[in-house]
Structure formats: C-alpha cells, structure tokens
DRENPA-3360 file (N, C-alpha, C; in nm, 2 decimals, always signed):
BEGIN
1 = MGGVLDRF = -11.45/-14.50/+0.06/-11.35/-14.56/+0.15/-11.25/-14.64/+0.07 ~ -11.29/-14.71/-0.03/-11.20/-14.79/-0.11/-11.17/-14.93/-0.04 ~ -11.09/-15.01/-0.10/-11.06/-15.14/-0.04/-10.96/-15.12/+0.07 ~ -10.94/-15.23/+0.15/-10.85/-15.22/+0.27/-10.71/-15.17/+0.23 ~ -10.65/-15.22/+0.13/-10.52/-15.19/+0.09/-10.51/-15.04/+0.05 ~ -10.62/-14.99/+0.00/-10.62/-14.84/-0.04/-10.60/-14.76/+0.08 ~ -10.64/-14.80/+0.20/-10.63/-14.72/+0.32/-10.48/-14.70/+0.36 ~ -10.39/-14.79/+0.31/-10.25/-14.77/+0.34/-10.18/-14.68/+0.25;
9 = ALTGRRAL = -10.24/-14.64/+0.14/-10.18/-14.56/+0.04/-10.15/-14.42/+0.09 ~ -10.04/-14.36/+0.05/-10.00/-14.22/+0.09/-9.99/-14.13/-0.04 ~ -10.06/-14.17/-0.14/-10.06/-14.09/-0.26/-10.09/-13.95/-0.24 ~ -10.01/-13.86/-0.28/-10.03/-13.72/-0.27/-9.99/-13.65/-0.14 ~ -9.95/-13.74/-0.04/-9.91/-13.68/+0.09/-9.77/-13.62/+0.08 ~ -9.74/-13.53/+0.17/-9.61/-13.46/+0.18/-9.55/-13.49/+0.31 ~ -9.44/-13.55/+0.31/-9.38/-13.60/+0.44/-9.24/-13.55/+0.46 ~ -9.21/-13.53/+0.59/-9.07/-13.49/+0.63/-9.02/-13.60/+0.73;
17 = VTGASRGL = -8.90/-13.64/+0.71/-8.84/-13.74/+0.80/-8.71/-13.69/+0.84 ~ -8.69/-13.69/+0.98/-8.56/-13.64/+1.03/-8.47/-13.76/+1.06 ~ -8.34/-13.73/+1.06/-8.24/-13.84/+1.08/-8.25/-13.94/+0.97 ~ -8.26/-13.89/+0.85/-8.30/-13.97/+0.73/-8.18/-14.01/+0.64 ~ -8.06/-13.98/+0.68/-7.95/-14.01/+0.59/-7.91/-14.15/+0.58 ~ -7.95/-14.23/+0.69/-7.91/-14.37/+0.70/-8.00/-14.44/+0.79 ~ -7.98/-14.57/+0.81/-8.05/-14.65/+0.91/-8.20/-14.65/+0.90 ~ -8.27/-14.64/+1.01/-8.41/-14.64/+1.01/-8.47/-14.52/+0.94;
25 = GRAFAQAL = -8.41/-14.40/+0.96/-8.47/-14.29/+0.89/-8.47/-14.30/+0.74 ~ -8.36/-14.35/+0.69/-8.35/-14.37/+0.54/-8.46/-14.47/+0.50 ~ -8.48/-14.58/+0.58/-8.58/-14.68/+0.54/-8.72/-14.62/+0.55 ~ -8.74/-14.54/+0.65/-8.87/-14.48/+0.67/-8.91/-14.39/+0.55 ~ -8.81/-14.31/+0.51/-8.83/-14.22/+0.39/-8.86/-14.30/+0.27 ~ -8.79/-14.41/+0.24/-8.82/-14.49/+0.12/-8.96/-14.56/+0.13 ~ -8.99/-14.61/+0.25/-9.12/-14.67/+0.26/-9.24/-14.57/+0.24 ~ -9.22/-14.45/+0.29/-9.33/-14.35/+0.27/-9.34/-14.32/+0.12;
33 = AEAGADVV = -9.22/-14.31/+0.05/-9.22/-14.28/-0.09/-9.28/-14.39/-0.17 ~ -9.25/-14.52/-0.13/-9.31/-14.63/-0.20/-9.46/-14.64/-0.19 ~ -9.51/-14.58/-0.07/-9.65/-14.58/-0.05/-9.72/-14.46/-0.12 ~ -9.64/-14.37/-0.19/-9.69/-14.27/-0.27/-9.66/-14.13/-0.23 ~ -9.59/-14.11/-0.12/-9.57/-13.97/-0.07/-9.45/-13.91/-0.13 ~ -9.45/-13.78/-0.14/-9.33/-13.70/-0.17/-9.26/-13.67/-0.03 ~ -9.13/-13.68/-0.03/-9.06/-13.68/+0.10/-8.94/-13.58/+0.10 ~ -8.93/-13.51/+0.21/-8.81/-13.43/+0.24/-8.74/-13.51/+0.35;
41 = LAARGGDA = -8.61/-13.54/+0.32/-8.52/-13.61/+0.41/-8.43/-13.51/+0.48 ~ -8.42/-13.51/+0.61/-8.34/-13.41/+0.68/-8.24/-13.49/+0.77 ~ -8.12/-13.43/+0.78/-8.02/-13.48/+0.87/-7.91/-13.37/+0.88 ~ -7.82/-13.38/+0.98/-7.72/-13.28/+1.00/-7.62/-13.28/+0.88 ~ -7.59/-13.40/+0.83/-7.49/-13.40/+0.72/-7.55/-13.38/+0.58 ~ -7.53/-13.27/+0.52/-7.60/-13.23/+0.40/-7.56/-13.32/+0.28 ~ -7.44/-13.35/+0.26/-7.40/-13.44/+0.15/-7.47/-13.58/+0.16 ~ -7.46/-13.63/+0.28/-7.52/-13.77/+0.30/-7.67/-13.77/+0.28;
49 = VRAAADEV = -7.74/-13.67/+0.33/-7.88/-13.68/+0.32/-7.93/-13.64/+0.18 ~ -7.85/-13.56/+0.11/-7.89/-13.54/-0.03/-7.86/-13.67/-0.11 ~ -7.76/-13.74/-0.08/-7.73/-13.86/-0.15/-7.84/-13.96/-0.12 ~ -7.89/-13.97/+0.00/-8.00/-14.06/+0.04/-8.13/-14.02/-0.03 ~ -8.15/-13.90/-0.04/-8.27/-13.85/-0.12/-8.27/-13.89/-0.26 ~ -8.15/-13.88/-0.32/-8.14/-13.92/-0.46/-8.16/-14.07/-0.48 ~ -8.11/-14.15/-0.39/-8.13/-14.29/-0.39/-8.28/-14.33/-0.38 ~ -8.35/-14.26/-0.29/-8.49/-14.29/-0.27/-8.57/-14.25/-0.39;
57 = AEATGRRT = -8.54/-14.14/-0.45/-8.61/-14.09/-0.57/-8.59/-14.19/-0.69 ~ -8.46/-14.24/-0.70/-8.43/-14.33/-0.81/-8.51/-14.46/-0.79 ~ -8.52/-14.51/-0.66/-8.58/-14.63/-0.63/-8.74/-14.63/-0.64 ~ -8.79/-14.51/-0.62/-8.94/-14.50/-0.60/-9.01/-14.42/-0.71 ~ -8.93/-14.33/-0.77/-8.99/-14.24/-0.87/-9.07/-14.12/-0.81 ~ -9.06/-14.11/-0.68/-9.13/-14.00/-0.61/-9.03/-13.88/-0.60 ~ -9.09/-13.76/-0.57/-9.01/-13.64/-0.55/-8.95/-13.65/-0.41 ~ -8.82/-13.64/-0.40/-8.76/-13.64/-0.27/-8.65/-13.54/-0.27;
65 = VGVAADVT = -8.63/-13.47/-0.15/-8.53/-13.36/-0.14/-8.46/-13.39/-0.01 ~ -8.32/-13.37/-0.01/-8.24/-13.38/+0.11/-8.21/-13.24/+0.16 ~ -8.23/-13.22/+0.29/-8.20/-13.09/+0.35/-8.12/-13.11/+0.47 ~ -8.01/-13.03/+0.48/-7.93/-13.03/+0.60/-8.00/-12.95/+0.71 ~ -8.01/-13.00/+0.83/-8.08/-12.93/+0.94/-8.04/-13.00/+1.07 ~ -8.03/-12.92/+1.18/-8.00/-12.97/+1.31/-8.13/-12.96/+1.39 ~ -8.18/-13.07/+1.44/-8.32/-13.07/+1.50/-8.31/-13.00/+1.64 ~ -8.19/-12.98/+1.69/-8.19/-12.91/+1.82/-8.19/-12.76/+1.81;
73 = SRTDVDAL = -8.19/-12.71/+1.69/-8.19/-12.56/+1.67/-8.33/-12.52/+1.62 ~ -8.40/-12.43/+1.70/-8.53/-12.38/+1.66/-8.52/-12.31/+1.52 ~ -8.41/-12.24/+1.50/-8.39/-12.17/+1.37/-8.39/-12.27/+1.26 ~ -8.31/-12.37/+1.27/-8.30/-12.48/+1.17/-8.43/-12.55/+1.15 ~ -8.50/-12.58/+1.25/-8.62/-12.65/+1.24/-8.73/-12.57/+1.17 ~ -8.74/-12.44/+1.21/-8.84/-12.36/+1.15/-8.81/-12.34/+1.00 ~ -8.68/-12.33/+0.97/-8.64/-12.32/+0.82/-8.67/-12.45/+0.75 ~ -8.65/-12.56/+0.82/-8.67/-12.70/+0.76/-8.82/-12.72/+0.72;
81 = VTATVEML = -8.91/-12.68/+0.82/-9.05/-12.70/+0.80/-9.10/-12.60/+0.69 ~ -9.05/-12.48/+0.69/-9.08/-12.39/+0.59/-9.04/-12.43/+0.45 ~ -8.92/-12.49/+0.44/-8.87/-12.54/+0.31/-8.95/-12.66/+0.27 ~ -8.99/-12.74/+0.36/-9.08/-12.86/+0.32/-9.21/-12.81/+0.26 ~ -9.27/-12.71/+0.32/-9.40/-12.66/+0.27/-9.38/-12.60/+0.14 ~ -9.27/-12.52/+0.12/-9.25/-12.45/+0.00/-9.21/-12.55/-0.12 ~ -9.13/-12.65/-0.09/-9.09/-12.74/-0.19/-9.20/-12.85/-0.23 ~ -9.28/-12.89/-0.13/-9.38/-13.00/-0.15/-9.52/-12.94/-0.16;
89 = GGIDVLVN = -9.54/-12.82/-0.12/-9.67/-12.76/-0.12/-9.75/-12.78/+0.01 ~ -9.68/-12.83/+0.11/-9.75/-12.85/+0.24/-9.68/-12.96/+0.32 ~ -9.73/-12.99/+0.43/-9.67/-13.10/+0.51/-9.79/-13.18/+0.58 ~ -9.80/-13.31/+0.54/-9.90/-13.39/+0.60/-9.85/-13.49/+0.70 ~ -9.73/-13.53/+0.69/-9.67/-13.63/+0.77/-9.53/-13.58/+0.82 ~ -9.51/-13.60/+0.95/-9.38/-13.58/+1.01/-9.33/-13.70/+1.08 ~ -9.21/-13.75/+1.05/-9.15/-13.86/+1.12/-9.03/-13.81/+1.20 ~ -9.04/-13.80/+1.33/-8.94/-13.76/+1.42/-8.84/-13.88/+1.45;
97 = NAGVAIHR = -8.74/-13.89/+1.37/-8.65/-14.01/+1.38/-8.52/-13.98/+1.44 ~ -8.47/-13.85/+1.42/-8.33/-13.82/+1.47/-8.31/-13.85/+1.61 ~ -8.20/-13.92/+1.64/-8.17/-13.96/+1.78/-8.03/-14.00/+1.80 ~ -7.99/-14.00/+1.93/-7.85/-14.05/+1.96/-7.87/-14.15/+2.08 ~ -7.78/-14.24/+2.09/-7.77/-14.34/+2.20/-7.63/-14.35/+2.24 ~ -7.61/-14.35/+2.37/-7.47/-14.36/+2.43/-7.48/-14.46/+2.55 ~ -7.39/-14.56/+2.54/-7.38/-14.66/+2.65/-7.28/-14.61/+2.75 ~ -7.33/-14.59/+2.88/-7.24/-14.56/+2.99/-7.32/-14.57/+3.12;
105 = PALDVPDE = -7.25/-14.63/+3.22/-7.32/-14.64/+3.35/-7.35/-14.50/+3.41 ~ -7.46/-14.49/+3.48/-7.51/-14.36/+3.53/-7.41/-14.28/+3.60 ~ -7.33/-14.34/+3.69/-7.23/-14.26/+3.77/-7.12/-14.21/+3.68 ~ -7.11/-14.26/+3.56/-7.00/-14.21/+3.47/-7.05/-14.12/+3.36 ~ -7.18/-14.09/+3.36/-7.23/-14.00/+3.25/-7.20/-13.85/+3.29 ~ -7.13/-13.79/+3.20/-7.10/-13.64/+3.23/-7.23/-13.56/+3.19 ~ -7.24/-13.45/+3.26/-7.36/-13.37/+3.24/-7.38/-13.33/+3.09 ~ -7.27/-13.30/+3.02/-7.29/-13.26/+2.88/-7.34/-13.37/+2.80;
113 = EWHRVFDV = -7.31/-13.50/+2.83/-7.36/-13.61/+2.76/-7.51/-13.63/+2.78 ~ -7.55/-13.62/+2.91/-7.69/-13.63/+2.94/-7.77/-13.52/+2.87 ~ -7.72/-13.40/+2.87/-7.80/-13.29/+2.80/-7.80/-13.31/+2.65 ~ -7.69/-13.37/+2.59/-7.69/-13.39/+2.45/-7.79/-13.50/+2.41 ~ -7.80/-13.60/+2.49/-7.90/-13.71/+2.45/-8.04/-13.65/+2.46 ~ -8.07/-13.57/+2.56/-8.21/-13.52/+2.58/-8.23/-13.40/+2.47 ~ -8.13/-13.33/+2.44/-8.14/-13.23/+2.34/-8.19/-13.28/+2.21 ~ -8.12/-13.39/+2.16/-8.16/-13.45/+2.03/-8.29/-13.53/+2.05;
121 = NVHGVWLC = -8.30/-13.62/+2.14/-8.40/-13.72/+2.15/-8.54/-13.66/+2.19 ~ -8.53/-13.56/+2.28/-8.66/-13.50/+2.33/-8.68/-13.36/+2.28 ~ -8.58/-13.28/+2.30/-8.60/-13.14/+2.26/-8.62/-13.13/+2.10 ~ -8.54/-13.21/+2.03/-8.56/-13.22/+1.89/-8.70/-13.26/+1.84 ~ -8.75/-13.36/+1.91/-8.89/-13.40/+1.88/-8.99/-13.29/+1.91 ~ -8.97/-13.22/+2.02/-9.05/-13.11/+2.06/-9.05/-13.00/+1.95 ~ -8.93/-12.96/+1.91/-8.92/-12.85/+1.82/-8.98/-12.89/+1.68 ~ -8.95/-13.00/+1.63/-9.01/-13.04/+1.50/-9.16/-13.06/+1.51;
129 = ATAAARRM = -9.21/-13.13/+1.62/-9.35/-13.15/+1.63/-9.43/-13.02/+1.64 ~ -9.38/-12.93/+1.72/-9.46/-12.80/+1.73/-9.45/-12.72/+1.61 ~ -9.34/-12.72/+1.54/-9.32/-12.64/+1.41/-9.42/-12.70/+1.30 ~ -9.42/-12.83/+1.29/-9.50/-12.90/+1.19/-9.65/-12.88/+1.23 ~ -9.68/-12.90/+1.36/-9.82/-12.89/+1.40/-9.89/-12.76/+1.37 ~ -9.81/-12.65/+1.38/-9.87/-12.52/+1.34/-9.91/-12.52/+1.20 ~ -9.83/-12.58/+1.11/-9.87/-12.58/+0.97/-9.99/-12.68/+0.95 ~ -9.99/-12.79/+1.02/-10.09/-12.89/+1.00/-10.23/-12.84/+1.06;
137 = RDSGGGVI = -10.22/-12.77/+1.17/-10.34/-12.71/+1.22/-10.41/-12.61/+1.12 ~ -10.33/-12.53/+1.06/-10.38/-12.43/+0.97/-10.43/-12.49/+0.84 ~ -10.38/-12.62/+0.81/-10.43/-12.68/+0.68/-10.53/-12.79/+0.70 ~ -10.57/-12.81/+0.83/-10.68/-12.91/+0.85/-10.64/-13.04/+0.91 ~ -10.51/-13.06/+0.94/-10.47/-13.18/+1.01/-10.34/-13.24/+0.95 ~ -10.31/-13.35/+1.01/-10.19/-13.42/+0.97/-10.15/-13.53/+1.06 ~ -10.03/-13.59/+1.04/-9.99/-13.71/+1.12/-9.85/-13.68/+1.17 ~ -9.82/-13.71/+1.29/-9.69/-13.71/+1.35/-9.65/-13.85/+1.40;
145 = VNVGSMSG = -9.54/-13.90/+1.36/-9.49/-14.03/+1.42/-9.36/-14.00/+1.49 ~ -9.35/-14.02/+1.62/-9.23/-14.00/+1.69/-9.17/-14.14/+1.71 ~ -9.04/-14.15/+1.68/-8.97/-14.27/+1.70/-8.92/-14.28/+1.84 ~ -8.98/-14.37/+1.92/-8.94/-14.39/+2.05/-8.85/-14.52/+2.06 ~ -8.87/-14.60/+2.15/-8.79/-14.73/+2.16/-8.85/-14.82/+2.27 ~ -8.83/-14.95/+2.25/-8.87/-15.04/+2.36/-8.79/-15.00/+2.49 ~ -8.68/-14.93/+2.47/-8.60/-14.88/+2.59/-8.67/-14.78/+2.67 ~ -8.78/-14.72/+2.62/-8.87/-14.64/+2.70/-8.96/-14.72/+2.80;
153 = QIVNRPQW = -8.96/-14.85/+2.78/-9.04/-14.94/+2.86/-8.96/-15.03/+2.95 ~ -8.84/-15.06/+2.91/-8.75/-15.16/+2.98/-8.62/-15.09/+3.02 ~ -8.54/-15.17/+3.09/-8.40/-15.13/+3.11/-8.31/-15.23/+3.04 ~ -8.24/-15.18/+2.94/-8.16/-15.27/+2.85/-8.04/-15.33/+2.93 ~ -8.00/-15.45/+2.88/-7.88/-15.51/+2.94/-7.80/-15.58/+2.83 ~ -7.67/-15.61/+2.85/-7.59/-15.58/+2.96/-7.54/-15.44/+2.97 ~ -7.56/-15.36/+2.86/-7.51/-15.22/+2.86/-7.60/-15.13/+2.94 ~ -7.55/-15.03/+3.00/-7.63/-14.93/+3.07/-7.64/-14.81/+2.99;
161 = QPAYNASK = -7.76/-14.75/+2.98/-7.78/-14.64/+2.89/-7.89/-14.55/+2.95 ~ -7.88/-14.50/+3.08/-7.99/-14.43/+3.15/-8.04/-14.31/+3.07 ~ -7.95/-14.23/+3.01/-8.00/-14.11/+2.94/-8.09/-14.15/+2.83 ~ -8.05/-14.25/+2.75/-8.12/-14.29/+2.63/-8.26/-14.34/+2.68 ~ -8.26/-14.43/+2.78/-8.38/-14.49/+2.82/-8.48/-14.39/+2.87 ~ -8.43/-14.29/+2.95/-8.52/-14.19/+3.00/-8.57/-14.10/+2.89 ~ -8.49/-14.07/+2.79/-8.53/-13.98/+2.68/-8.64/-14.05/+2.60 ~ -8.63/-14.18/+2.58/-8.73/-14.25/+2.50/-8.86/-14.26/+2.58;
169 = AAVHQLTR = -8.86/-14.28/+2.71/-8.98/-14.28/+2.79/-9.04/-14.14/+2.78 ~ -8.96/-14.03/+2.78/-9.02/-13.90/+2.76/-9.08/-13.88/+2.63 ~ -9.02/-13.94/+2.52/-9.09/-13.93/+2.39/-9.22/-14.00/+2.39 ~ -9.23/-14.11/+2.46/-9.36/-14.18/+2.46/-9.47/-14.10/+2.53 ~ -9.43/-14.04/+2.64/-9.53/-13.96/+2.72/-9.56/-13.82/+2.65 ~ -9.46/-13.77/+2.58/-9.49/-13.65/+2.50/-9.58/-13.68/+2.39 ~ -9.57/-13.79/+2.33/-9.66/-13.84/+2.22/-9.80/-13.84/+2.27 ~ -9.82/-13.90/+2.39/-9.96/-13.91/+2.44/-10.02/-13.77/+2.47;
177 = SLAAEWAP = -9.93/-13.68/+2.52/-9.97/-13.55/+2.56/-10.01/-13.47/+2.44 ~ -9.93/-13.48/+2.33/-9.96/-13.40/+2.21/-10.08/-13.46/+2.14 ~ -10.10/-13.59/+2.14/-10.21/-13.66/+2.08/-10.34/-13.61/+2.14 ~ -10.35/-13.59/+2.27/-10.47/-13.55/+2.34/-10.49/-13.40/+2.31 ~ -10.39/-13.32/+2.31/-10.41/-13.18/+2.29/-10.44/-13.14/+2.14 ~ -10.39/-13.22/+2.05/-10.40/-13.18/+1.91/-10.51/-13.25/+1.83 ~ -10.57/-13.35/+1.90/-10.68/-13.42/+1.83/-10.79/-13.33/+1.77 ~ -10.83/-13.22/+1.84/-10.93/-13.13/+1.78/-10.88/-13.06/+1.66;
185 = YGIRVNAL = -10.75/-13.06/+1.63/-10.70/-13.00/+1.51/-10.69/-13.10/+1.39 ~ -10.73/-13.22/+1.42/-10.72/-13.33/+1.32/-10.58/-13.38/+1.30 ~ -10.50/-13.36/+1.41/-10.36/-13.41/+1.40/-10.35/-13.53/+1.49 ~ -10.31/-13.64/+1.43/-10.28/-13.77/+1.50/-10.14/-13.77/+1.54 ~ -10.11/-13.82/+1.66/-9.97/-13.83/+1.71/-9.95/-13.96/+1.77 ~ -9.86/-14.04/+1.71/-9.83/-14.18/+1.76/-9.68/-14.20/+1.77 ~ -9.64/-14.30/+1.84/-9.50/-14.33/+1.85/-9.47/-14.48/+1.81 ~ -9.36/-14.50/+1.75/-9.31/-14.63/+1.71/-9.20/-14.67/+1.80;
193 = APGYVKTE = -9.20/-14.78/+1.87/-9.10/-14.82/+1.96/-9.03/-14.95/+1.91 ~ -8.92/-14.94/+1.83/-8.85/-15.06/+1.78/-8.77/-15.12/+1.89 ~ -8.75/-15.25/+1.87/-8.65/-15.32/+1.95/-8.51/-15.31/+1.88 ~ -8.43/-15.42/+1.89/-8.30/-15.42/+1.83/-8.31/-15.43/+1.68 ~ -8.25/-15.33/+1.62/-8.25/-15.33/+1.47/-8.10/-15.31/+1.42 ~ -8.07/-15.38/+1.32/-7.93/-15.37/+1.27/-7.91/-15.24/+1.19 ~ -7.85/-15.14/+1.26/-7.82/-15.01/+1.20/-7.68/-14.98/+1.25 ~ -7.63/-14.86/+1.20/-7.50/-14.81/+1.25/-7.51/-14.78/+1.40;
201 = MAPVDRPE = -7.62/-14.75/+1.46/-7.63/-14.71/+1.60/-7.63/-14.83/+1.69 ~ -7.68/-14.95/+1.64/-7.69/-15.07/+1.73/-7.60/-15.18/+1.68 ~ -7.49/-15.21/+1.76/-7.40/-15.32/+1.72/-7.45/-15.45/+1.75 ~ -7.56/-15.49/+1.68/-7.63/-15.62/+1.71/-7.55/-15.74/+1.69 ~ -7.44/-15.73/+1.61/-7.36/-15.85/+1.58/-7.25/-15.87/+1.68 ~ -7.23/-15.79/+1.77/-7.12/-15.80/+1.87/-7.15/-15.92/+1.97 ~ -7.06/-16.02/+1.98/-7.08/-16.14/+2.06/-7.12/-16.11/+2.20 ~ -7.07/-16.00/+2.26/-7.09/-15.98/+2.40/-7.24/-15.94/+2.43;
209 = FRQHWIED = -7.31/-15.90/+2.32/-7.45/-15.86/+2.34/-7.55/-15.97/+2.30 ~ -7.50/-16.07/+2.23/-7.59/-16.17/+2.17/-7.69/-16.24/+2.27 ~ -7.64/-16.28/+2.39/-7.72/-16.35/+2.48/-7.84/-16.26/+2.52 ~ -7.82/-16.14/+2.56/-7.92/-16.05/+2.61/-8.00/-15.98/+2.50 ~ -7.94/-15.95/+2.39/-8.01/-15.88/+2.28/-8.08/-15.97/+2.19 ~ -8.03/-16.09/+2.17/-8.09/-16.18/+2.07/-8.15/-16.30/+2.13 ~ -8.07/-16.38/+2.20/-8.12/-16.51/+2.26/-8.23/-16.49/+2.36 ~ -8.24/-16.38/+2.43/-8.34/-16.36/+2.53/-8.48/-16.31/+2.47;
217 = APMRRYAT = -8.48/-16.28/+2.34/-8.60/-16.24/+2.28/-8.68/-16.36/+2.22 ~ -8.81/-16.36/+2.23/-8.88/-16.48/+2.17/-8.85/-16.51/+2.03 ~ -8.83/-16.41/+1.94/-8.80/-16.44/+1.80/-8.66/-16.47/+1.78 ~ -8.57/-16.44/+1.88/-8.43/-16.48/+1.88/-8.36/-16.43/+1.76 ~ -8.38/-16.30/+1.72/-8.31/-16.24/+1.61/-8.34/-16.09/+1.62 ~ -8.26/-16.01/+1.55/-8.28/-15.87/+1.54/-8.36/-15.84/+1.41 ~ -8.40/-15.71/+1.40/-8.48/-15.67/+1.28/-8.39/-15.60/+1.19 ~ -8.44/-15.58/+1.06/-8.37/-15.49/+0.97/-8.46/-15.37/+0.96;
225 = PAEIAPSV = -8.40/-15.26/+0.91/-8.48/-15.13/+0.90/-8.60/-15.15/+0.80 ~ -8.58/-15.24/+0.70/-8.69/-15.26/+0.61/-8.81/-15.33/+0.67 ~ -8.79/-15.41/+0.78/-8.90/-15.47/+0.85/-8.97/-15.37/+0.94 ~ -8.91/-15.27/+0.99/-8.97/-15.18/+1.08/-9.04/-15.07/+1.00 ~ -8.99/-15.04/+0.88/-9.05/-14.92/+0.81/-9.20/-14.93/+0.77 ~ -9.25/-15.05/+0.74/-9.40/-15.05/+0.71/-9.48/-15.01/+0.83 ~ -9.43/-15.02/+0.95/-9.51/-14.97/+1.07/-9.53/-14.82/+1.06 ~ -9.43/-14.75/+1.01/-9.45/-14.60/+0.99/-9.55/-14.57/+0.88;
233 = VYLASDAA = -9.55/-14.65/+0.78/-9.65/-14.63/+0.67/-9.79/-14.65/+0.73 ~ -9.81/-14.75/+0.81/-9.94/-14.77/+0.87/-9.98/-14.66/+0.96 ~ -9.89/-14.61/+1.05/-9.93/-14.50/+1.14/-9.95/-14.37/+1.06 ~ -9.89/-14.35/+0.95/-9.90/-14.23/+0.87/-10.03/-14.23/+0.78 ~ -10.08/-14.35/+0.76/-10.19/-14.37/+0.66/-10.33/-14.36/+0.72 ~ -10.43/-14.36/+0.64/-10.57/-14.37/+0.68/-10.60/-14.50/+0.74 ~ -10.52/-14.60/+0.73/-10.54/-14.73/+0.79/-10.54/-14.71/+0.94 ~ -10.47/-14.61/+0.99/-10.46/-14.58/+1.14/-10.55/-14.46/+1.17;
241 = SFTTGAVL = -10.65/-14.43/+1.10/-10.73/-14.31/+1.12/-10.79/-14.29/+1.25 ~ -10.81/-14.40/+1.33/-10.87/-14.40/+1.46/-10.77/-14.43/+1.57 ~ -10.64/-14.41/+1.53/-10.53/-14.44/+1.62/-10.45/-14.32/+1.65 ~ -10.45/-14.27/+1.78/-10.37/-14.16/+1.82/-10.33/-14.18/+1.97 ~ -10.22/-14.13/+2.00/-10.17/-14.15/+2.14/-10.12/-14.29/+2.17 ~ -10.10/-14.37/+2.06/-10.05/-14.50/+2.08/-9.90/-14.51/+2.07 ~ -9.84/-14.62/+2.14/-9.70/-14.65/+2.12/-9.70/-14.79/+2.06 ~ -9.66/-14.80/+1.94/-9.66/-14.93/+1.87/-9.52/-14.99/+1.89;
249 = VADGGYTV = -9.52/-15.10/+1.96/-9.39/-15.17/+1.99/-9.37/-15.28/+1.88 ~ -9.25/-15.27/+1.82/-9.21/-15.37/+1.72/-9.07/-15.42/+1.76 ~ -9.07/-15.52/+1.84/-8.95/-15.56/+1.91/-8.92/-15.71/+1.91 ~ -8.99/-15.79/+1.82/-8.97/-15.93/+1.82/-9.01/-16.00/+1.95 ~ -9.10/-15.93/+2.02/-9.15/-15.99/+2.15/-9.06/-15.97/+2.27 ~ -8.95/-15.89/+2.25/-8.86/-15.87/+2.36/-8.92/-15.82/+2.49 ~ -9.02/-15.73/+2.49/-9.07/-15.68/+2.61/-9.18/-15.76/+2.67 ~ -9.21/-15.88/+2.62/-9.32/-15.96/+2.68/-9.27/-16.03/+2.80;
257 = Y = -9.13/-16.04/+2.82/-9.08/-16.11/+2.93/-9.06/-16.01/+3.05;
% end
C-alpha cells in the first residue's frame, strides 16, 4: 500500500483532460502531470491547447500532448480517445472539464443557446465518458472526473443562468448513474463542483457581483485554479479508491447557507 502520500501519486497513469487550453482545465492538466501522469490536453482551439501542453511539459517534465477536438462531436471524441490510447499507451483517467456558461434570464434564453449549453456541458460529458469507459472496461478499470459546479445545487445570484445551472445538475446526476453502472468494471466516476474561481469564464472581479459572489460566502473570497486542481488529483488517485458517485464541493463554504 505504501505511505499515505504515495496513495496520491499518479505515476505511470495516462490522463485526458478536456477544455484544457486555459483556466481550470489547464490547471487540472498540470496538477495531474505534477502527480506523475502523462496527459493529453484537448480543446477546440488547436494552437492554444498545443501551447498549453508545451507549457505543462516544460513545467513538469511529463509527456503532454495537445489535441484539437470538439466534445460535442462523436467523431471528434472517438478520434480523441483513440489518439490518447495510441500516444500514451492507454487511458486511465478522464477529466471532463469542457463547458460553457451564459448569463441570461430564462424568458430571454433563445432555444439555440439552451441547446448549446446542454450540448457542451452534458452531451459532451456523455460522449467523452462513454468513449473512455469502453477502453477502461477492456483494460480493467479507470477513473472519470466530471467537472460540475456548485450551480448544480443552488441558484446563483444576481445573474440568472438557468441553462448552466440545469446542465450542471444533470452532470451530477449522470455522474451518480455512471458510477453505479460502471463500478463492476472497476471504473470510478465522481464529480467536482467548484464555487467561484478566477478564470476567463467567471468575472469574479466585477464590482456588481462582489456582494453575492464574494461577501456572501463564509471565506469571503474566490478561488484560483491552482487551489481547485489538487481535488482532481485526489479523485483520480488511489487515495480515493473507495470513492465513487460522489460530488466533491469546493466552494469556500458558499453552499452552506
């Protein structure tokens, strides 16, 4: 078994992270690499994700590859998982991070926007999880971490974002469903539900959001991607070997009120 810290090591693991060109995905990829994994970073923008992969490789010394892929396309996803297996020799960890968030009151949300949010945030998770799970099942198991949100448990304010909130609640329930179904294959499936994190997607510094986003939280601050990333390492590692179907909330206490 080794010492307790050895249980967090990912030495020799092969990981795929979607939405990895920036923000949380970029931080997740680097954290996995720092823990010893080789990592494929995927995103729609090929140049950006390849640059991110080069930066992670330089910082960690691990093998990293950037691949352009659209998680809403079954063709792209199947090719991405196949490329991961071919380049790294297998796939042990999948982090479903790709997502979009749009602020708009419900009565103003056009149908195409609703479908776009669900296509990326839910359908993309479904496509990537099922493609990776087929490989993991055949090789004896693996780990899937779906990135949900505290928005799957609360209604954010002052901005309205019904499509995003509903999509993340769906991610949490899909996580539980897949965890139950795939446990016999040795595949653990968990979700990470961050609170407000300073990324390109979340304008945490805007003064009109400070009261509700920052001051109302017990810790009265936002997180950085580097603070959230170790939670993915935990869920991906043997330290979480008896954890599946869980939603790990990392929100500075926001949802306790």
